[in-house]
C-alpha positions as CSV (number, residue, x, y, z in Angstrom):
1,M,-27.6,-40.5,33.2
2,A,-26.9,-36.6,33.0
3,N,-24.6,-35.1,35.8
4,T,-24.9,-31.9,36.6
5,H,-21.9,-29.8,36.9
6,Q,-21.4,-26.0,37.4
7,F,-19.1,-23.6,35.5
8,Q,-15.9,-22.3,37.2
9,T,-16.2,-18.8,38.7
10,E,-14.2,-17.3,36.0
11,V,-16.0,-19.2,33.3
12,R,-19.4,-17.9,34.8
13,Q,-18.4,-14.2,35.0
14,L,-17.4,-14.7,30.9
15,L,-20.6,-15.8,30.1
16,D,-22.6,-13.4,31.7
17,I,-20.2,-10.6,29.6
18,V,-20.5,-12.8,26.6
19,I,-24.5,-13.4,26.9
20,H,-25.4,-9.7,27.8
21,A,-22.6,-7.2,26.2
22,F,-23.3,-5.9,22.7
23,Y,-21.3,-7.4,19.8
24,S,-21.0,-5.8,16.6
25,D,-19.3,-8.6,14.9
26,R,-21.6,-11.4,16.4
27,E,-20.8,-13.8,13.4
28,V,-17.2,-14.7,14.1
29,F,-18.8,-17.3,16.3
30,V,-19.1,-19.2,13.2
31,R,-15.2,-18.8,12.1
32,E,-14.3,-19.6,15.9
33,L,-16.4,-23.0,15.5
34,V,-15.2,-23.5,12.2
35,S,-11.7,-23.3,13.0
36,N,-12.2,-25.5,16.1
37,A,-13.1,-28.4,13.7
38,S,-10.5,-27.5,11.5
39,D,-8.0,-28.2,14.1
40,A,-9.8,-31.0,15.5
41,L,-9.3,-32.8,11.7
42,E,-5.7,-31.9,11.5
43,K,-4.7,-33.7,15.0
44,L,-6.8,-36.6,13.4
45,R,-4.6,-36.4,10.1
46,L,-1.5,-36.3,12.2
47,K,-2.7,-39.2,14.6
48,Q,-3.4,-41.2,11.0
49,L,0.3,-40.7,9.7
50,T,1.8,-42.4,12.9
51,N,-0.5,-45.3,12.0
52,A,-2.5,-45.4,15.1
53,A,-5.6,-47.6,15.7
54,V,-8.3,-45.0,14.9
55,Y,-11.9,-45.5,15.1
56,E,-13.4,-45.3,11.5
57,P,-10.7,-44.9,9.9
58,E,-12.1,-44.8,6.6
59,R,-14.4,-41.7,7.6
60,E,-13.4,-39.0,5.3
61,L,-12.1,-35.7,7.1
62,R,-14.5,-33.1,6.6
63,I,-16.5,-30.4,8.2
64,T,-20.3,-30.6,7.6
65,I,-22.7,-27.6,8.7
66,T,-26.3,-27.9,8.4
67,T,-29.1,-24.9,9.2
68,D,-32.8,-25.6,10.0
69,E,-34.7,-22.4,9.5
70,E,-38.2,-24.0,10.9
71,G,-36.0,-25.1,14.1
72,K,-34.2,-22.0,14.5
73,T,-31.0,-24.3,14.6
74,L,-27.2,-24.7,13.6
75,T,-25.1,-28.0,13.1
76,I,-21.2,-28.1,13.0
77,S,-19.6,-30.8,12.9
78,D,-16.2,-32.3,12.0
79,A,-14.8,-36.0,11.6
80,G,-11.9,-35.0,13.7
81,I,-10.2,-36.0,16.9
82,G,-12.8,-35.8,19.1
83,M,-12.9,-35.5,23.0
84,T,-13.0,-37.6,26.1
85,Q,-15.4,-36.7,29.2
86,D,-12.1,-35.1,31.0
87,E,-11.2,-33.1,28.3
88,V,-14.8,-31.8,27.9
89,I,-14.6,-30.6,31.0
90,E,-11.3,-29.2,30.8
91,Y,-12.1,-27.9,27.2
92,L,-15.7,-26.1,27.9
93,G,-15.9,-26.1,31.9
94,T,-12.9,-24.6,33.0
95,I,-10.4,-21.6,31.9
96,A,-7.2,-24.0,31.4
97,H,-6.7,-23.2,27.6
98,S,-9.4,-20.4,27.2
99,G,-7.6,-17.6,28.3
100,T,-10.7,-16.2,30.4
101,K,-8.3,-15.2,33.3
102,K,-5.9,-12.8,31.4
103,F,-9.5,-11.9,30.0
104,L,-11.2,-10.8,33.0
105,E,-8.1,-9.1,34.6
106,M,-7.9,-6.6,31.5
107,M,-11.9,-6.0,31.7
108,K,-11.4,-4.9,35.4
109,E,-8.6,-2.5,33.6
110,S,-10.4,-1.2,30.6
111,Q,-11.8,1.6,29.7
112,S,-13.2,1.2,26.5
113,G,-15.6,-1.5,27.3
114,T,-16.4,-4.6,26.4
115,Q,-16.7,-5.1,23.0
116,D,-12.8,-4.8,21.7
117,L,-11.6,-7.2,24.7
118,I,-14.1,-9.7,23.4
119,G,-12.5,-9.3,20.2
120,Q,-9.0,-9.3,21.8
121,F,-9.3,-12.4,23.4
122,G,-11.7,-14.2,21.2
123,V,-12.9,-17.0,24.0
124,G,-13.3,-19.4,21.1
125,F,-15.7,-22.1,22.0
126,Y,-17.4,-19.6,24.4
127,S,-18.5,-16.7,21.8
128,V,-21.3,-18.9,20.3
129,F,-23.0,-18.2,23.2
130,M,-23.3,-14.7,21.6
131,A,-26.4,-16.0,19.1
132,A,-26.8,-19.4,21.1
133,D,-29.7,-19.7,23.9
134,S,-28.6,-23.3,24.4
135,V,-26.1,-25.8,22.9
136,E,-25.5,-29.1,22.6
137,V,-22.1,-30.9,22.2
138,T,-21.8,-34.5,21.2
139,T,-18.3,-36.1,20.8
140,R,-16.6,-39.4,20.5
141,F,-12.7,-39.4,21.0
142,W,-10.5,-41.2,17.6
143,Q,-9.6,-44.4,19.8
144,P,-11.6,-47.2,19.0
145,D,-12.9,-48.2,22.9
146,A,-14.0,-44.3,23.5
147,T,-17.1,-44.0,25.2
148,P,-19.1,-41.1,23.3
149,V,-20.2,-37.8,25.4
150,K,-22.6,-35.4,25.4
151,W,-22.1,-31.9,27.1
152,T,-25.4,-29.2,27.1
153,S,-25.4,-26.4,28.6
154,D,-27.6,-22.7,28.4
155,G,-24.3,-20.8,29.1
156,R,-25.7,-19.6,32.6
157,E,-24.8,-21.5,35.6
158,G,-23.4,-24.7,34.6
159,Y,-23.7,-27.5,32.5
160,T,-24.9,-31.5,31.9
161,L,-22.8,-34.4,31.1
162,E,-24.5,-37.7,30.0
163,D,-23.4,-40.5,27.7
164,A,-23.9,-40.1,24.1
165,P,-25.6,-43.3,21.8
166,A,-23.2,-45.8,21.2
167,D,-23.3,-45.4,17.3
168,T,-22.3,-41.6,17.5
169,P,-19.4,-41.2,14.9
170,R,-16.3,-39.8,15.7
171,G,-15.5,-36.3,16.2
172,T,-17.5,-33.4,17.5
173,S,-20.9,-32.1,16.4
174,I,-22.3,-28.6,17.9
175,L,-26.3,-28.0,17.6
176,I,-26.9,-24.6,18.3
177,H,-30.0,-23.4,19.3
178,L,-30.3,-20.0,18.5
179,K,-31.7,-16.8,20.3
180,E,-35.0,-15.4,19.1
181,D,-32.8,-12.5,17.8
182,A,-29.9,-14.5,16.1
183,T,-32.4,-16.7,14.0
184,D,-30.6,-15.2,10.8
185,F,-28.2,-18.0,11.6
186,S,-30.0,-20.5,10.5
187,R,-31.0,-19.0,7.3
188,A,-28.8,-21.3,4.3
189,E,-28.2,-17.9,2.5
190,H,-27.1,-15.7,5.2
191,L,-24.7,-18.4,6.8
192,R,-23.4,-19.6,3.3
193,H,-22.0,-15.7,3.0
194,I,-20.3,-16.1,6.6
195,I,-18.6,-19.0,5.6
196,S,-17.7,-18.1,2.2
197,R,-16.3,-15.1,4.1
198,Y,-13.9,-16.0,6.8
199,S,-13.7,-20.0,6.2
200,N,-13.6,-20.1,2.3
201,F,-9.8,-22.0,2.3
202,V,-10.1,-23.8,4.8
203,G,-7.9,-26.9,4.1
204,F,-10.5,-29.5,4.9
205,P,-13.9,-29.7,2.7
206,I,-16.7,-27.8,4.4
207,D,-19.8,-29.5,3.5
208,F,-22.9,-26.8,4.2
209,N,-26.6,-28.3,3.5
210,G,-25.3,-31.2,1.1
211,E,-23.6,-28.2,-1.0
212,H,-19.5,-28.4,-1.2
213,L,-18.9,-24.9,-0.1
214,N,-15.0,-24.3,-0.2
215,T,-14.1,-25.2,-3.7
216,V,-11.1,-22.9,-4.2
217,Q,-7.9,-23.9,-2.8
218,A,-5.3,-21.8,-0.7
219,I,-3.1,-21.7,-3.1
220,W,-1.0,-19.3,-1.2
221,M,0.1,-22.1,1.2
222,K,1.4,-24.4,-1.6
223,N,4.6,-24.5,-2.7
224,K,5.4,-22.2,-6.0
225,K,6.8,-24.7,-7.8
226,D,3.4,-26.7,-7.4
227,V,1.2,-24.0,-8.5
228,T,0.4,-23.6,-12.2
229,A,0.1,-20.3,-14.2
230,E,-3.6,-21.4,-14.8
231,E,-4.4,-21.7,-10.8
232,Y,-2.7,-18.4,-10.1
233,E,-5.2,-16.8,-12.5
234,S,-8.0,-18.4,-11.7
235,F,-7.2,-17.8,-7.9
236,Y,-6.7,-14.0,-8.8
237,K,-9.9,-14.0,-10.8
238,Y,-12.2,-15.6,-7.7
239,I,-10.5,-13.0,-5.4
240,A,-10.3,-10.0,-7.4
241,H,-14.1,-10.6,-9.3
242,T,-12.5,-9.9,-12.1
243,E,-12.5,-11.8,-15.8
244,S,-9.0,-10.4,-16.6
245,A,-5.6,-12.3,-15.8
246,P,-3.4,-10.4,-13.7
247,L,-0.5,-8.7,-15.2
248,T,1.9,-9.9,-12.8
249,Y,2.3,-11.6,-9.4
250,M,4.2,-12.2,-6.6
251,H,4.3,-15.7,-4.3
252,F,6.3,-15.7,-1.1
253,S,7.0,-17.7,1.8
254,A,8.9,-17.1,4.7
255,D,9.7,-19.5,8.2
256,A,11.9,-16.4,10.0
257,P,11.6,-14.3,11.4
258,I,7.7,-14.5,11.1
259,V,6.1,-17.4,9.1
260,L,4.6,-16.0,6.4
261,N,2.8,-17.1,3.6
262,S,1.4,-14.6,0.7
263,V,0.4,-14.1,-3.0
264,L,0.0,-10.8,-4.3
265,F,-1.3,-10.0,-8.1
266,V,-1.0,-6.7,-9.9
267,P,-4.1,-5.9,-12.1
268,Q,-3.8,-5.2,-16.0
269,D,-5.0,-1.9,-15.3
270,N,-5.0,0.8,-12.7
271,P,-8.4,0.9,-10.8
272,E,-8.3,4.8,-10.0
273,A,-7.4,5.4,-13.8
274,F,-10.9,5.3,-14.7
275,G,-12.0,8.7,-12.2
276,F,-13.8,6.3,-10.0
277,G,-11.8,7.6,-6.7
278,R,-9.5,6.4,-4.7
279,C,-9.4,2.5,-4.6
280,E,-10.0,0.5,-1.7
281,P,-7.3,-2.2,-0.1
282,N,-7.9,-5.8,-1.4
283,V,-5.2,-7.9,0.4
284,A,-7.0,-9.9,3.1
285,L,-5.0,-11.2,6.5
286,Y,-5.5,-14.9,7.0
287,C,-4.2,-17.2,9.8
288,H,-4.0,-20.7,9.1
289,K,-6.0,-20.0,6.0
290,V,-8.8,-18.8,8.5
291,L,-9.9,-14.6,7.5
292,I,-8.7,-12.3,10.2
293,D,-9.8,-9.1,8.2
294,N,-10.4,-9.2,4.6
295,K,-9.6,-5.3,4.5
296,P,-6.9,-4.6,7.3
297,E,-6.4,-1.0,7.3
298,N,-2.4,-1.3,8.0
299,L,-1.4,-4.3,6.6
300,L,0.2,-2.9,3.5
301,P,1.2,1.0,2.9
302,D,-1.4,2.5,1.6
303,W,0.6,3.1,-1.7
304,L,0.0,-0.4,-2.6
305,R,-3.7,-0.1,-2.3
306,F,-3.7,-1.3,-6.3
307,L,-2.5,-4.7,-4.9
308,A,-5.1,-8.0,-4.8
309,G,-4.2,-11.2,-2.9
310,V,-3.9,-12.7,0.4
311,V,-1.3,-12.6,3.1
312,D,-1.5,-15.9,6.1
313,S,0.5,-15.6,9.0
314,E,0.2,-18.4,12.0
315,D,2.1,-16.4,14.4
316,L,-1.2,-13.8,14.6
317,P,-3.5,-14.9,16.9
318,L,-6.5,-16.0,15.3
319,N,-9.1,-14.0,17.3
320,I,-7.1,-10.7,17.2
321,S,-9.9,-7.9,17.0
322,R,-9.9,-5.2,14.2
323,E,-8.7,-2.6,17.0
324,M,-5.7,-5.1,18.0
325,L,-4.3,-4.8,14.4
326,Q,-4.3,-1.1,13.9
327,D,-1.7,-0.6,16.7
328,N,0.1,-4.2,16.5
329,S,3.8,-4.3,16.0
330,L,3.8,-8.0,14.3
331,L,1.2,-6.7,11.7
332,R,3.9,-3.6,10.9
333,R,6.9,-5.8,10.5
334,I,5.0,-8.3,8.3
335,S,4.1,-5.0,6.6
336,G,7.8,-4.2,6.1
337,I,9.1,-8.0,5.5
338,I,5.7,-7.5,2.3
339,T,6.8,-4.8,1.0
340,K,10.5,-5.5,0.9
341,R,10.0,-8.4,-1.2
342,F,6.8,-6.7,-3.6
343,I,10.0,-4.4,-4.4
344,K,12.2,-6.7,-4.9
345,H,9.8,-8.5,-7.1
346,L,9.7,-5.4,-9.1
347,E,13.2,-4.9,-9.6
348,T,13.3,-8.6,-11.0
349,L,10.4,-7.8,-13.4
350,A,12.4,-4.8,-14.7
351,K,15.6,-6.8,-15.2
352,D,13.7,-9.8,-16.7
353,D,11.1,-8.6,-18.5
354,A,11.3,-4.7,-19.4
355,D,8.5,-4.9,-21.8
356,K,6.1,-6.4,-19.0
357,Y,7.9,-3.4,-16.5
358,E,6.9,-1.0,-18.6
359,T,3.3,-1.6,-18.7
360,F,3.5,-1.8,-15.2
361,W,5.1,1.6,-15.2
362,Q,2.3,3.1,-17.2
363,Q,-0.5,2.1,-15.3
364,F,1.2,2.4,-11.6
365,S,3.9,5.0,-11.8
366,R,1.9,7.3,-9.9
367,F,1.5,4.7,-6.7
368,I,5.6,4.0,-7.0
369,K,5.8,8.0,-7.1
370,E,3.7,8.4,-3.9
371,G,5.7,5.3,-2.1
372,V,9.1,7.4,-2.5
373,V,7.1,10.8,-0.7
374,T,5.4,8.5,1.9
375,S,7.5,5.4,2.9
376,W,10.7,7.4,3.8
377,E,12.2,3.6,4.9
378,H,11.5,2.6,1.0
379,K,12.2,5.6,-0.7
380,D,15.5,4.5,-2.0
381,A,14.3,0.8,-3.2
382,L,11.6,2.5,-4.6
383,G,13.6,5.5,-6.7
384,K,15.3,2.8,-8.7
385,L,12.1,1.5,-10.0
386,L,11.5,5.0,-11.3
387,R,11.0,5.5,-15.1
388,F,12.0,8.7,-17.4
389,E,12.7,10.2,-20.6
390,S,16.1,11.9,-21.1
391,T,18.0,13.8,-23.5
392,F,19.9,10.7,-24.4
393,T,16.5,8.8,-25.1
394,E,14.3,8.9,-28.1
395,A,10.5,10.1,-27.5
396,G,8.3,7.6,-25.8
397,K,11.5,5.6,-24.8
398,L,12.5,5.4,-20.8
399,T,15.3,5.4,-18.9
400,S,15.9,4.4,-15.3
401,F,18.6,6.2,-12.6
402,A,20.7,3.1,-13.1
403,D,20.9,3.3,-17.1
404,Y,21.4,7.3,-16.3
405,I,24.5,6.7,-13.8
406,S,26.4,4.1,-16.2
407,R,26.2,7.0,-19.0
408,M,27.1,9.7,-16.7
409,K,30.5,11.6,-18.2
410,E,34.0,11.3,-16.1
411,N,33.6,14.7,-14.9
412,Q,30.3,14.4,-14.1
413,K,29.1,14.2,-10.4
414,D,25.5,15.0,-10.4
415,I,22.3,13.6,-12.0
416,Y,20.4,16.4,-14.1
417,V,16.6,16.6,-14.0
418,L,14.1,19.5,-15.3
419,Y,10.4,19.7,-14.4
420,G,7.8,20.5,-17.4
421,A,4.5,19.9,-18.9
422,S,5.9,17.6,-21.9
423,R,9.3,16.7,-23.6
424,A,8.2,18.8,-26.6
425,Q,8.4,22.0,-23.9
426,L,11.5,20.8,-22.4
427,E,13.2,20.1,-25.6
428,H,13.5,23.8,-26.1
429,S,14.3,25.1,-22.5
430,P,17.5,27.6,-22.8
431,Y,18.5,25.6,-19.5
432,L,19.5,22.5,-21.5
433,D,22.1,24.9,-23.1
434,A,25.0,24.3,-20.5
435,L,24.1,20.7,-20.2
436,K,24.3,20.2,-23.8
437,A,27.6,22.2,-23.9
438,R,28.9,19.9,-21.6
439,G,27.9,16.6,-23.5
440,F,25.9,15.7,-20.1
441,E,22.1,13.7,-19.8
442,V,19.3,15.4,-18.3
443,A,16.5,13.5,-17.0
444,F,12.7,15.0,-17.8
445,F,9.9,14.7,-15.7
446,T,6.8,15.7,-16.8
447,D,4.0,14.3,-14.5
448,G,2.2,16.4,-12.1
449,G,4.0,16.0,-8.3
450,D,7.2,14.9,-10.0
451,Q,9.0,17.5,-8.1
452,F,7.6,16.5,-4.8
453,V,9.1,13.2,-6.0
454,I,12.4,13.4,-6.6
455,D,13.0,16.1,-3.9
456,T,12.2,13.8,-1.3
457,L,14.2,11.0,-3.3
458,M,17.5,13.6,-3.2
459,K,19.7,11.2,-4.5
460,V,20.7,8.1,-6.2
461,E,23.5,5.5,-5.2
462,D,25.3,8.4,-3.8
463,K,24.7,10.8,-6.6
464,E,22.9,13.8,-5.7
465,I,20.1,14.7,-8.1
466,K,20.3,18.5,-8.8
467,S,17.3,20.5,-10.7
468,I,19.2,22.6,-14.0
469,D,17.3,25.7,-13.1
470,R,18.8,26.4,-9.8
471,S,21.1,28.8,-9.6
472,N,23.5,26.9,-7.2
473,L,24.1,24.3,-10.0
474,D,27.8,23.7,-9.5
475,L,29.5,22.9,-13.3
476,P,32.5,22.0,-14.3
477,P,34.2,24.9,-16.5
478,L,33.6,24.3,-20.1
479,K,36.7,24.0,-22.4
480,A,37.9,26.8,-24.4
481,Q,35.6,27.9,-27.3
482,P,35.9,30.0,-30.5
483,D,35.4,33.6,-29.6
484,T,32.1,34.9,-30.3
485,P,30.8,38.4,-30.6
486,G,29.3,39.5,-27.4
487,L,29.8,42.0,-24.4
488,D,33.3,42.6,-22.9
489,A,33.6,42.6,-19.4
490,E,33.6,46.7,-19.0
491,E,30.1,46.3,-20.8
492,A,29.1,42.8,-18.6
493,T,29.4,44.7,-15.4
494,G,27.9,48.2,-16.2
495,L,24.8,46.1,-17.6
496,T,24.2,43.9,-15.0
497,S,25.1,46.9,-12.5
498,W,22.2,48.7,-14.0
499,L,19.8,45.9,-14.3
500,S,20.1,44.9,-10.6
501,S,19.8,48.4,-9.4
502,T,16.4,49.1,-11.7
503,F,15.3,45.7,-10.7
504,S,16.6,45.2,-7.1
505,E,12.9,44.4,-5.7
506,A,12.4,41.4,-8.1
507,F,15.8,39.8,-8.4
508,S,18.5,38.7,-6.0
509,K,21.1,38.6,-8.5
510,V,21.5,39.9,-12.5
511,T,24.9,38.4,-14.0
512,T,26.3,37.2,-17.5
513,S,26.9,33.7,-17.6
514,D,27.7,30.8,-20.2
515,R,24.8,28.4,-19.0
516,V,22.8,30.4,-21.4
517,T,23.4,30.3,-25.3
518,S,19.8,30.2,-26.8
519,A,17.9,32.6,-25.3
520,P,18.8,36.5,-24.2
521,A,18.5,35.3,-20.6
522,I,16.9,32.4,-18.3
523,A,15.7,32.5,-14.8
524,L,16.9,30.8,-11.9
525,Q,15.5,29.4,-8.9
526,G,17.7,31.1,-5.7
527,E,18.8,28.7,-3.4
528,N,16.3,29.4,-0.9
529,D,13.3,29.9,-3.3
530,I,10.3,27.4,-3.5
531,S,9.7,25.8,-6.5
532,P,6.6,26.9,-8.9
533,E,5.1,23.8,-8.5
534,I,5.3,23.8,-4.7
535,K,4.1,27.6,-4.7
536,A,1.0,26.4,-6.6
537,Y,0.1,23.8,-4.8
538,M,0.5,25.9,-1.4
539,K,-1.9,28.6,-3.1
540,A,-4.2,25.7,-3.6
541,M,-4.3,24.8,0.0
542,G,-4.7,28.4,1.0
543,Q,-0.9,28.5,2.7
544,P,0.7,32.2,2.3
545,V,3.6,31.4,-0.1
546,P,6.7,33.4,0.9
547,E,7.9,36.0,-2.3
548,S,10.7,34.6,-4.3
549,H,13.8,36.2,-5.2
550,P,15.2,34.3,-8.4
551,E,18.0,35.2,-10.1
552,I,18.7,36.5,-14.2
553,A,21.5,35.0,-16.2
554,L,22.0,36.9,-19.3
555,N,23.5,35.4,-22.6
556,P,26.6,37.9,-23.1
557,H,26.5,36.5,-26.7
558,S,22.8,37.6,-27.3
559,P,22.7,40.3,-30.1
560,I,19.4,41.5,-28.2
561,V,21.5,41.5,-25.0
562,Q,23.9,43.7,-26.3
563,K,21.3,46.1,-28.0
564,L,20.8,46.5,-24.2
565,A,24.0,47.4,-23.1
566,E,24.1,49.7,-25.8
567,L,20.6,51.3,-25.4
568,R,20.8,52.0,-21.4
569,T,23.1,54.9,-22.1
570,K,21.3,56.2,-25.1
571,D,17.5,55.5,-23.8
572,E,16.9,54.4,-20.6
573,A,13.4,54.6,-20.9
574,L,13.6,52.1,-24.0
575,A,15.8,50.1,-22.1
576,T,13.9,49.6,-19.2
577,L,11.2,48.3,-21.4
578,L,13.7,46.2,-23.3
579,A,14.9,44.7,-19.6
580,E,11.5,44.3,-18.6
581,Q,10.1,42.1,-21.8
582,I,13.6,40.2,-21.5
583,M,13.4,39.6,-18.0
584,N,9.6,38.3,-18.0
585,T,10.1,36.4,-20.7
586,A,12.5,34.4,-18.8
587,L,10.2,34.0,-15.8
588,L,7.6,33.1,-18.1
589,R,9.6,30.4,-19.4
590,A,11.0,29.1,-16.1
591,G,7.2,28.9,-14.5
592,M,7.9,31.8,-12.4
593,L,5.9,34.9,-14.0
594,D,3.0,35.2,-11.3
595,D,0.7,37.6,-13.7
596,P,1.2,36.8,-17.2
597,A,-0.7,39.7,-18.2
598,K,2.8,41.6,-16.8
599,L,3.8,40.2,-20.4
600,A,1.3,41.7,-22.2
601,D,1.1,44.9,-21.0
602,N,4.9,45.1,-21.0
603,S,4.8,43.9,-24.5
604,Q,2.4,46.6,-25.7
605,A,4.5,49.5,-24.1
606,L,7.5,47.9,-25.7
607,L,5.8,48.4,-29.2
608,E,4.2,51.7,-28.7
609,K,7.4,52.9,-27.9
610,L,9.0,51.7,-30.7
611,L,6.6,53.0,-33.1
612,S,6.3,56.4,-31.6
613,K,10.4,56.9,-32.8
């Protein structure tokens, strides 16, 4: 005989909200019910481990889901622990375990409507009424002498309880009569997609209309010693929808301070290298093998968007909403832990398999550089992952800052770098003169944006990084060199004074220097000048660009400079044209000549002047 019961007041309020509120993620009720079924199966499994007497001990622990499109119904059943009548009343008729009271308190305070709060508090079983016109729950407790119970409700005022048939199997079966606007949930293809999305890695078999649905194992929950390379590859191909094997992968588990299980894969190729634009993150967030969000925005920093994989944390509430994920301190902690471990994985890869790491670097270097610029807390660790060529390496051979530091001279205190379009161009740079003369190595950086990266990094292992085109470069003095023809002190002073006066608006200083030996002069960025690369970026962004006042360092041993010193007193007009040619050439080689036409115009004027003599 059926007995009618009234819902607790708070439950009626909650169900009214669930039934009438617009809810964009209506399908979440399927995830909630499958998760409840999985929990019930896990509790039954633990009972069996204690050798307790269980009703139908031979019955397999599985979840069964069937759809009836004609009857507009959906049934979700499990062979789990089941419920007694008292438990049915407690779990389905009161707020003891639902979080409903807290939900309703937040409803009173919320200014953003019901949708976010329903997602935030989940409401577990009650979410079924977003799609259900009525629900029948038939359950049998795990003990052999338990009486089966049937609970029926339309989610409005109350529910009825009655004895279920004596042959009711162990576990719980939920028959959902769908609303007219929710009949899509009785369509097999639609529901298969939802189950595969949210519950594909549930730890118990899911039979869907006679088909075993969840065939892929949640390998991230296993001990990595128990997972074969073939299983990793197969799992990667499944989640990344590819036929290629991963380049490398990281399987990581932690019990403290947060319980985490994850597996992350690096693809063979850079997904942004083919001109298809910015790739989307492909690391999904799970809780107890149940999908929370397949593309959570803040799970990992943006520079790791090339990764594919899974992060699972049982410390996250299963019913956390996407809105909460965007501002969740626990998620930020998870992000920090996973990011540090992945950087450590790359460090180990670089040490143990240099060839594979070089392959990684060729494909994904721009992501690592992006991380240096955007992730301040990780920039030092990422800086050690940078690779580059240098004056001490063969063309095409990469080195690291650690290797560079190991080769530093005793009297060298800084790391020296030079930026340019290619190694071939940099090898002919007059800026190298002073460093080569002292036996110092210079690192070459030839990718666009490299100067942003190195300026952000600033130093490695307490060694400051200095660009050798700067005027304030502090170099140890050279050992005494054999006398070579050049300007004497009086000639040098006279020439630099004349040039400083003649070109006072263009240059902050003109000097002679041993920093240049292969060219007549070099242009040096002033201490407060912005680099040509940053200047070009500001122009592209439409920002005002401050004026630069570089320094000119003359080579006192250059025959051209010596001739200039002679001409300034004999033919100042010709000397001025020659000086402009020398300085514009220096600016051009430094990337600081704003208008190359100046060099062409000056060359023509200089030739005309010479030919007229």
